[in-house]
Structure formats: structure tokens, C-alpha cells
DOLO-433936 format. One record per residue (C-alpha): residue in one letter; x, y, z; chain. Coordinates in steps of 0.25 Angstrom, whole numbers, plus 5000, padded with zeros to 4 digits. Layout:
<pts>
- A / X / Y / Z / A
...
</pts>
This chain:
<pts>
- M / 5000 / 5000 / 5000 / A
- E / 5007 / 5013 / 4995 / A
- D / 5009 / 5024 / 5006 / A
- T / 5006 / 5038 / 5001 / A
- S / 5007 / 5045 / 5014 / A
- P / 5018 / 5057 / 5015 / A
- A / 5032 / 5053 / 5019 / A
- G / 5033 / 5052 / 5034 / A
- P / 5043 / 5061 / 5041 / A
- L / 5052 / 5048 / 5043 / A
- S / 5051 / 5043 / 5029 / A
- G / 5065 / 5039 / 5024 / A
- L / 5070 / 5034 / 5038 / A
- L / 5073 / 5019 / 5039 / A
- V / 5070 / 5013 / 5052 / A
- L / 5076 / 4999 / 5056 / A
- D / 5066 / 4994 / 5066 / A
- L / 5072 / 4982 / 5075 / A
- S / 5062 / 4984 / 5086 / A
- R / 5050 / 4976 / 5090 / A
- I / 5039 / 4976 / 5100 / A
- L / 5033 / 4990 / 5102 / A
- A / 5043 / 5001 / 5106 / A
- G / 5052 / 5000 / 5093 / A
- P / 5040 / 4997 / 5084 / A
- T / 5032 / 5009 / 5089 / A
- C / 5044 / 5018 / 5086 / A
- T / 5046 / 5012 / 5072 / A
- Q / 5032 / 5012 / 5068 / A
- L / 5031 / 5027 / 5072 / A
- L / 5044 / 5029 / 5063 / A
- G / 5037 / 5022 / 5052 / A
- D / 5024 / 5029 / 5053 / A
- L / 5032 / 5042 / 5051 / A
- G / 5038 / 5037 / 5038 / A
- A / 5051 / 5029 / 5042 / A
- D / 5054 / 5016 / 5035 / A
- V / 5054 / 5005 / 5046 / A
- I / 5060 / 4992 / 5044 / A
- K / 5056 / 4983 / 5056 / A
- V / 5066 / 4972 / 5058 / A
- E / 5059 / 4959 / 5064 / A
- R / 5063 / 4945 / 5068 / A
- L / 5061 / 4934 / 5058 / A
- G / 5047 / 4927 / 5059 / A
- R / 5040 / 4934 / 5071 / A
- G / 5045 / 4948 / 5070 / A
- D / 5042 / 4958 / 5080 / A
- D / 5037 / 4952 / 5093 / A
- T / 5024 / 4960 / 5093 / A
- R / 5019 / 4953 / 5081 / A
- A / 5015 / 4941 / 5090 / A
- W / 5010 / 4950 / 5101 / A
- G / 4995 / 4947 / 5100 / A
- P / 4983 / 4946 / 5098 / A
- P / 4978 / 4953 / 5091 / A
- F / 4984 / 4950 / 5078 / A
- L / 4981 / 4956 / 5064 / A
- E / 4978 / 4944 / 5055 / A
- N / 4971 / 4940 / 5042 / A
- D / 4965 / 4927 / 5040 / A
- K / 4966 / 4928 / 5025 / A
- S / 4981 / 4930 / 5025 / A
- D / 4993 / 4922 / 5029 / A
- L / 5000 / 4935 / 5034 / A
- P / 5004 / 4934 / 5049 / A
- P / 4995 / 4941 / 5059 / A
- Q / 5001 / 4954 / 5065 / A
- S / 4999 / 4957 / 5080 / A
- A / 4992 / 4970 / 5083 / A
- Y / 5004 / 4974 / 5092 / A
- Y / 5014 / 4972 / 5081 / A
- L / 5005 / 4980 / 5071 / A
- S / 5004 / 4992 / 5081 / A
- S / 5018 / 4997 / 5079 / A
- N / 5024 / 4991 / 5066 / A
- R / 5018 / 4998 / 5054 / A
- N / 5026 / 5006 / 5044 / A
- K / 5038 / 4995 / 5045 / A
- R / 5044 / 4985 / 5036 / A
- S / 5047 / 4972 / 5042 / A
- L / 5061 / 4965 / 5040 / A
- A / 5062 / 4951 / 5047 / A
- L / 5077 / 4949 / 5050 / A
- D / 5085 / 4940 / 5059 / A
- V / 5094 / 4950 / 5066 / A
- S / 5101 / 4939 / 5073 / A
- K / 5108 / 4934 / 5060 / A
- P / 5120 / 4942 / 5055 / A
- E / 5113 / 4944 / 5042 / A
- G / 5101 / 4950 / 5049 / A
- Q / 5110 / 4959 / 5057 / A
- D / 5117 / 4964 / 5044 / A
- L / 5103 / 4968 / 5038 / A
- I / 5101 / 4976 / 5050 / A
- R / 5114 / 4983 / 5048 / A
- R / 5111 / 4986 / 5034 / A
- L / 5097 / 4991 / 5037 / A
- A / 5103 / 5000 / 5048 / A
- A / 5113 / 5006 / 5039 / A
- K / 5101 / 5011 / 5031 / A
- A / 5092 / 5014 / 5042 / A
- D / 5089 / 5028 / 5049 / A
- I / 5083 / 5022 / 5062 / A
- L / 5085 / 5008 / 5069 / A
- I / 5076 / 5004 / 5081 / A
- E / 5078 / 4992 / 5089 / A
- N / 5074 / 4985 / 5102 / A
- Y / 5083 / 4973 / 5104 / A
- K / 5088 / 4970 / 5117 / A
- V / 5100 / 4979 / 5121 / A
- G / 5112 / 4975 / 5114 / A
- D / 5106 / 4965 / 5105 / A
- L / 5108 / 4972 / 5092 / A
- A / 5122 / 4977 / 5096 / A
- R / 5126 / 4963 / 5097 / A
- R / 5122 / 4960 / 5083 / A
- G / 5129 / 4973 / 5078 / A
- L / 5116 / 4980 / 5076 / A
- G / 5118 / 4990 / 5088 / A
- Y / 5118 / 5005 / 5085 / A
- D / 5133 / 5006 / 5086 / A
- D / 5134 / 4995 / 5075 / A
- L / 5123 / 5001 / 5066 / A
- S / 5127 / 5016 / 5067 / A
- T / 5140 / 5013 / 5061 / A
- L / 5133 / 5008 / 5049 / A
- N / 5123 / 5020 / 5049 / A
- A / 5127 / 5032 / 5057 / A
- R / 5113 / 5038 / 5055 / A
- L / 5106 / 5027 / 5061 / A
- V / 5096 / 5030 / 5073 / A
- Y / 5096 / 5018 / 5081 / A
- C / 5086 / 5016 / 5092 / A
- S / 5086 / 5005 / 5103 / A
- I / 5073 / 5002 / 5111 / A
- S / 5075 / 4993 / 5123 / A
- G / 5068 / 4991 / 5136 / A
- F / 5078 / 4998 / 5144 / A
- G / 5088 / 5005 / 5135 / A
- Q / 5102 / 5001 / 5131 / A
- T / 5108 / 5004 / 5145 / A
- G / 5105 / 5002 / 5160 / A
- P / 5103 / 4990 / 5168 / A
- Y / 5090 / 4985 / 5161 / A
- A / 5095 / 4987 / 5147 / A
- K / 5096 / 4972 / 5143 / A
- R / 5082 / 4970 / 5149 / A
- P / 5070 / 4968 / 5139 / A
- G / 5060 / 4978 / 5140 / A
- Y / 5045 / 4977 / 5137 / A
- D / 5034 / 4988 / 5138 / A
- F / 5027 / 4982 / 5150 / A
- L / 5040 / 4981 / 5158 / A
- I / 5044 / 4995 / 5155 / A
- Q / 5031 / 5001 / 5159 / A
- G / 5033 / 4994 / 5172 / A
- M / 5047 / 4998 / 5174 / A
- G / 5045 / 5012 / 5169 / A
- G / 5034 / 5016 / 5179 / A
- I / 5022 / 5018 / 5170 / A
- M / 5015 / 5006 / 5176 / A
- S / 5016 / 5012 / 5190 / A
- I / 5007 / 5023 / 5186 / A
- T / 4998 / 5016 / 5177 / A
- G / 4985 / 5010 / 5183 / A
- E / 4976 / 5012 / 5194 / A
- P / 4981 / 5017 / 5208 / A
- D / 4977 / 5005 / 5215 / A
- G / 4980 / 4995 / 5204 / A
- R / 4992 / 4989 / 5198 / A
- S / 5002 / 4995 / 5189 / A
- L / 4998 / 4994 / 5174 / A
- K / 5005 / 4995 / 5161 / A
- T / 4999 / 5004 / 5150 / A
- G / 4990 / 4997 / 5139 / A
- V / 5000 / 4998 / 5128 / A
- G / 5015 / 4996 / 5127 / A
- I / 5017 / 5011 / 5130 / A
- A / 5032 / 5010 / 5135 / A
- D / 5035 / 5003 / 5121 / A
- V / 5027 / 5014 / 5114 / A
- M / 5033 / 5026 / 5121 / A
- C / 5047 / 5020 / 5119 / A
- G / 5044 / 5019 / 5104 / A
- M / 5040 / 5034 / 5104 / A
- Y / 5053 / 5038 / 5111 / A
- A / 5061 / 5030 / 5101 / A
- T / 5054 / 5037 / 5090 / A
- A / 5057 / 5051 / 5096 / A
- A / 5072 / 5047 / 5098 / A
- I / 5073 / 5041 / 5084 / A
- L / 5068 / 5053 / 5077 / A
- S / 5076 / 5062 / 5086 / A
- A / 5089 / 5054 / 5082 / A
- I / 5085 / 5056 / 5067 / A
- E / 5084 / 5071 / 5069 / A
- H / 5098 / 5070 / 5075 / A
- R / 5102 / 5062 / 5063 / A
- H / 5097 / 5073 / 5054 / A
- K / 5106 / 5083 / 5061 / A
- T / 5119 / 5074 / 5063 / A
- G / 5118 / 5063 / 5053 / A
- K / 5120 / 5053 / 5065 / A
- G / 5110 / 5043 / 5071 / A
- Q / 5110 / 5038 / 5085 / A
- Y / 5106 / 5027 / 5095 / A
- I / 5094 / 5028 / 5103 / A
- D / 5092 / 5020 / 5116 / A
- L / 5078 / 5019 / 5121 / A
- G / 5073 / 5010 / 5133 / A
- L / 5058 / 5007 / 5136 / A
- L / 5060 / 5010 / 5151 / A
- D / 5067 / 5024 / 5148 / A
- T / 5055 / 5028 / 5139 / A
- Q / 5045 / 5023 / 5149 / A
- I / 5051 / 5031 / 5160 / A
- A / 5052 / 5043 / 5151 / A
- W / 5037 / 5043 / 5148 / A
- L / 5033 / 5042 / 5163 / A
- I / 5033 / 5057 / 5160 / A
- N / 5025 / 5065 / 5170 / A
- Q / 5024 / 5053 / 5180 / A
- G / 5039 / 5051 / 5180 / A
- A / 5042 / 5066 / 5181 / A
- A / 5032 / 5067 / 5193 / A
- Y / 5040 / 5056 / 5200 / A
- L / 5053 / 5063 / 5197 / A
- V / 5048 / 5076 / 5202 / A
- S / 5041 / 5072 / 5214 / A
- G / 5047 / 5059 / 5218 / A
- D / 5033 / 5053 / 5220 / A
- T / 5029 / 5040 / 5213 / A
- P / 5018 / 5041 / 5203 / A
- Q / 5006 / 5032 / 5206 / A
- R / 4995 / 5026 / 5197 / A
- L / 4983 / 5035 / 5195 / A
- G / 4975 / 5026 / 5186 / A
- N / 4970 / 5036 / 5175 / A
- G / 4973 / 5048 / 5184 / A
- H / 4984 / 5058 / 5181 / A
- P / 4995 / 5061 / 5192 / A
- T / 4994 / 5076 / 5190 / A
- I / 4981 / 5080 / 5183 / A
- V / 4967 / 5078 / 5189 / A
- P / 4956 / 5074 / 5184 / A
- Y / 4963 / 5066 / 5173 / A
- D / 4957 / 5052 / 5174 / A
- T / 4947 / 5043 / 5170 / A
- V / 4933 / 5046 / 5176 / A
- P / 4921 / 5037 / 5177 / A
- A / 4908 / 5040 / 5169 / A
- S / 4895 / 5033 / 5170 / A
- D / 4899 / 5024 / 5158 / A
- G / 4914 / 5022 / 5160 / A
- E / 4926 / 5032 / 5161 / A
- F / 4932 / 5043 / 5154 / A
- I / 4944 / 5053 / 5155 / A
- I / 4945 / 5067 / 5161 / A
- A / 4958 / 5073 / 5159 / A
- V / 4958 / 5087 / 5165 / A
- G / 4971 / 5094 / 5163 / A
- N / 4969 / 5108 / 5170 / A
- D / 4960 / 5116 / 5179 / A
- S / 4951 / 5122 / 5169 / A
- Q / 4948 / 5108 / 5163 / A
- F / 4945 / 5103 / 5177 / A
- Q / 4935 / 5115 / 5179 / A
- R / 4927 / 5111 / 5167 / A
- L / 4927 / 5097 / 5171 / A
- C / 4921 / 5100 / 5184 / A
- E / 4910 / 5109 / 5177 / A
- T / 4907 / 5097 / 5168 / A
- L / 4906 / 5087 / 5179 / A
- G / 4896 / 5097 / 5186 / A
- A / 4906 / 5100 / 5198 / A
- P / 4912 / 5114 / 5195 / A
- E / 4916 / 5115 / 5209 / A
- W / 4927 / 5105 / 5208 / A
- S / 4936 / 5115 / 5200 / A
- S / 4936 / 5125 / 5212 / A
- D / 4937 / 5114 / 5223 / A
- P / 4951 / 5116 / 5229 / A
- R / 4954 / 5101 / 5228 / A
- F / 4952 / 5101 / 5213 / A
- E / 4954 / 5116 / 5208 / A
- K / 4968 / 5114 / 5203 / A
- N / 4975 / 5101 / 5196 / A
- T / 4984 / 5100 / 5208 / A
- D / 4972 / 5100 / 5217 / A
- R / 4965 / 5089 / 5209 / A
- V / 4977 / 5080 / 5209 / A
- A / 4978 / 5081 / 5224 / A
- N / 4963 / 5077 / 5225 / A
- R / 4962 / 5068 / 5213 / A
- H / 4954 / 5057 / 5220 / A
- V / 4943 / 5067 / 5225 / A
- L / 4942 / 5074 / 5212 / A
- M / 4941 / 5061 / 5203 / A
- A / 4931 / 5055 / 5212 / A
- L / 4922 / 5068 / 5211 / A
- I / 4924 / 5067 / 5196 / A
- A / 4921 / 5053 / 5195 / A
- E / 4908 / 5055 / 5202 / A
- Q / 4903 / 5065 / 5192 / A
- T / 4908 / 5058 / 5179 / A
- S / 4902 / 5045 / 5183 / A
- K / 4888 / 5051 / 5182 / A
- K / 4888 / 5052 / 5167 / A
- S / 4894 / 5045 / 5154 / A
- K / 4908 / 5046 / 5148 / A
- T / 4902 / 5053 / 5136 / A
- H / 4895 / 5063 / 5144 / A
- W / 4907 / 5067 / 5151 / A
- I / 4917 / 5067 / 5139 / A
- E / 4907 / 5076 / 5131 / A
- A / 4905 / 5085 / 5142 / A
- L / 4920 / 5087 / 5146 / A
- E / 4924 / 5088 / 5131 / A
- K / 4915 / 5100 / 5130 / A
- V / 4922 / 5108 / 5141 / A
- T / 4936 / 5103 / 5136 / A
- V / 4939 / 5094 / 5148 / A
- P / 4948 / 5083 / 5143 / A
- C / 4941 / 5070 / 5144 / A
- G / 4939 / 5057 / 5136 / A
- P / 4935 / 5042 / 5135 / A
- V / 4943 / 5030 / 5139 / A
- N / 4943 / 5023 / 5126 / A
- T / 4945 / 5009 / 5123 / A
- I / 4955 / 5007 / 5111 / A
- P / 4944 / 5004 / 5101 / A
- E / 4937 / 5017 / 5106 / A
- A / 4950 / 5025 / 5105 / A
- F / 4952 / 5021 / 5090 / A
- A / 4938 / 5024 / 5087 / A
- D / 4939 / 5038 / 5093 / A
- P / 4936 / 5048 / 5082 / A
- Q / 4948 / 5056 / 5085 / A
- A / 4957 / 5043 / 5084 / A
- F / 4950 / 5041 / 5070 / A
- E / 4953 / 5055 / 5065 / A
- R / 4967 / 5054 / 5070 / A
- Q / 4969 / 5041 / 5062 / A
- M / 4973 / 5033 / 5074 / A
- I / 4969 / 5020 / 5067 / A
- I / 4976 / 5017 / 5053 / A
- E / 4974 / 5006 / 5043 / A
- M / 4985 / 4999 / 5036 / A
- E / 4986 / 4987 / 5027 / A
- S / 4985 / 4974 / 5035 / A
- P / 4999 / 4967 / 5037 / A
- V / 4991 / 4953 / 5037 / A
- G / 4983 / 4956 / 5024 / A
- G / 4968 / 4957 / 5021 / A
- S / 4960 / 4969 / 5018 / A
- D / 4958 / 4974 / 5032 / A
- P / 4968 / 4985 / 5036 / A
- L / 4977 / 4985 / 5048 / A
- K / 4972 / 4996 / 5058 / A
- L / 4983 / 5002 / 5066 / A
- I / 4985 / 5014 / 5076 / A
- G / 4988 / 5027 / 5068 / A
- N / 5000 / 5035 / 5071 / A
- P / 4997 / 5048 / 5079 / A
- I / 5007 / 5057 / 5073 / A
- K / 5000 / 5067 / 5063 / A
- M / 5010 / 5075 / 5055 / A
- S / 5006 / 5085 / 5044 / A
- E / 5018 / 5083 / 5034 / A
- T / 5023 / 5069 / 5037 / A
- P / 5011 / 5060 / 5042 / A
- V / 5014 / 5046 / 5047 / A
- S / 5010 / 5035 / 5037 / A
- Y / 5006 / 5021 / 5038 / A
- R / 5014 / 5014 / 5027 / A
- R / 5016 / 4999 / 5031 / A
- P / 5008 / 4990 / 5040 / A
- P / 5015 / 4983 / 5051 / A
- P / 5024 / 4973 / 5043 / A
- R / 5024 / 4958 / 5044 / A
- V / 5037 / 4951 / 5048 / A
- G / 5047 / 4952 / 5037 / A
- Q / 5037 / 4958 / 5027 / A
- H / 5047 / 4968 / 5022 / A
- S / 5060 / 4960 / 5024 / A
- K / 5064 / 4959 / 5009 / A
- D / 5059 / 4973 / 5005 / A
- I / 5068 / 4979 / 5016 / A
- L / 5080 / 4972 / 5013 / A
- I / 5079 / 4975 / 4998 / A
- S / 5074 / 4989 / 4999 / A
- V / 5082 / 4994 / 5011 / A
- L / 5095 / 4986 / 5010 / A
- E / 5094 / 4984 / 4995 / A
- M / 5096 / 4969 / 4996 / A
- D / 5092 / 4960 / 4984 / A
- E / 5082 / 4949 / 4985 / A
- A / 5092 / 4938 / 4985 / A
- A / 5099 / 4943 / 4997 / A
- V / 5086 / 4945 / 5004 / A
- D / 5081 / 4931 / 5001 / A
- S / 5095 / 4926 / 5006 / A
- L / 5092 / 4933 / 5019 / A
- V / 5078 / 4927 / 5020 / A
- N / 5083 / 4913 / 5017 / A
- S / 5094 / 4914 / 5028 / A
- G / 5084 / 4918 / 5038 / A
- V / 5089 / 4932 / 5040 / A
- V / 5077 / 4940 / 5034 / A
- G / 5063 / 4936 / 5036 / A
- V / 5052 / 4939 / 5025 / A
- E / 5037 / 4938 / 5026 / A
- E / 5033 / 4924 / 5022 / A
</pts>
């Protein structure tokens, strides 16, 4: 399917993606959406681990193409798949040849694994001084935990976010998605693009070392800073906010909804709408600092009022007076929201398992006036583009590629 969208801001950049799971693939999908040519290097046969992380799987009963897990599909569009045995010298040589032509390399192997194979930054930068090489690992390349494997759940626990997630009297909880991985991928994207800008000025690439634990601690943001400033350990507040009140879910007669009051004037309008204008002049609630100190008293009063009428009633009434509020949507409801539809947060691509039904994926939230994101390739099957990559990028002839396939160095789609 021919792509006619404008060239993306990163068009012309070649990305060699040796990452798997979520943090690295999140980064490389974003680079791909922005126009980069991403080569996803995968193990022969099973490929990226997340291909098996299901159900659900996308499959087509009328096709012999392998099913694809929703998890894998979430972060691997706009990539070409090269199936390669990196444990073999011939496979390592292909990585060197690709790295010599690449602008960016991203990997999340165990610390030291690629260097032992002659594929570390020091090795590859001698072949390509302009290479931006990004390593993503659980704990970074240094420190006492450097050689430990790191998974999102472990990092959420070790990085503090689980200690402030959940109800005050309940157990600690992780977030519902792999947010530590996703945020690490976002930091990686920012670091890589900064390194590319540095390269524009100096002509020189560089090495980027990112650890999941580091990035997790970094995005503790205000809660982390609150501890550093006060010395007090932040506690779980359910849906409440540590420094803004009322900023929480509240009950209605038919469920719950959100009130997010950010200043005193909004609080005054909330009180008027709830039929209790006297609250805004009550010394216990007049200023935000007062409301934080007396949160439990105030939230009980608000709940008593809001529980008398429906969610729709309160949301419509509060929106009229510009008090921030909204529903607690399920995922289907979030995707069905007219705002999400208008902003194209569901996209359709050609299905990688065949058939006439399109593949639905989450859209990219970035809106750019001159160089918009584009959706050029659906998530690839393992080894789908192996021959094409070796022929088009490395200018190998078909006989040489076939020899690598026959010797088990390169995998191609069956």
C-alpha cells in the first residue's frame, strides 16, 4: 500500500533496533512514526518476546500467516523485521555492516552482552563516528545492580511509584500498563533526538545509557520532590491529590465521577453548583492549603451532596461553570469518546495476518503542522523484510543472502 503522506521530520534517518519487549520498541515506534526507517532485528523463529504475550491475538482463520499478539502490535508499527542469529560471527558481521550505515542504534541486551561480541559502542563507533548508540537496561550500565535483569513490575516496586498507588488502607499497586517501560522509552526518544541535534553541530555521535530505575525515579516528579524538600514519606491517597483538594473521584447516584479543582475560584463555583455556597467562605476550606489540611471533612461533605444526583447531571452542571470534571471511562468508553475520535486516536492499517478487516491501533498523539506523523507499515512478521533489508541497505546480491539463510544466520518468513 503506497504511502502518500508528507515526509516525516526524521525521514532519512536509519534506526537499527536491537531492542525487544516495551521500552525500546516504544521509542523506536515513535521514531518510525516520525519518519525514520526502523530495522527491527529479531531472533530467528520466535522473534520479540512479546509476540507470545497473549491472548488476545490477531489471527485470520482463512490465512496461514502466524497470529500476532495485541501486546506486540501495540509498539511495533513502522518497522521492518530482520531475523538474525547474533550469536554467530556472520550475524555479528551483518550488525557491524548495518551499524556502519545507521544513524541510531538502540539495544536492551544484558549489560556487556553486545560488547563481548564486538558490538558495543566502542566497537561500532570506530566504524561510524556519527552513530548515536542508546542502551536501555533495568539499572543502567554502572552501579551494584547493573547486571540484574529489569522488568517493569520490579522497577515500579523499587522506584517508589507503587508505594503511592492504591487506597490508603489497601495494598500497594502497580499501574495498569507498563508505565515504567513506556516512560523509559520516552526519555530514550528525547535523549536520542538531542544527540542527533548535537551531531548536527559537531558531526559526532555519542553513547546514551538509560536505566529503567533511573527514569522511574525521575518521573516521581512532585511526590519525589516533596520528600526531598520535607523529609516526609508520601503516602497512598487513593485517587486523591497530595497538595490539591478537592481533586478526587466522588460518588453520584449511579456511579462515580471526577472533580479536579485547581484553584480557589473554581472551588467557589463548585460550592455554588453543589448548593453549598457557604463552604467557600468557611475558614476550614477557604484556601487550598486549608482544604488540604481538612480534606477528609470536605470530601465527606461533597460526597453527601454529589450522591444525590447522577453523574451526567453533575458533569453537565459543572462544565457550564467551567469547573474541571469528567467521567471515569472504561477503555471502550475512552476510545468511543467524540474527542478521541476527532483526534484520530484509533487508526487503521493493513492487517499483518491477511484478510479484509483492517488492523486497529492506537494513534500517535503528536500533531505537527508541517511534518505530521505517518503510518506506513503495519507491525511486521518475524523476518518479513530480511531479504529486502540485506539487498537494499547492504547491497548484497540474492545469492549471498540465500547462503546466509541456508546456513541459519538469517531467517526469512516461511
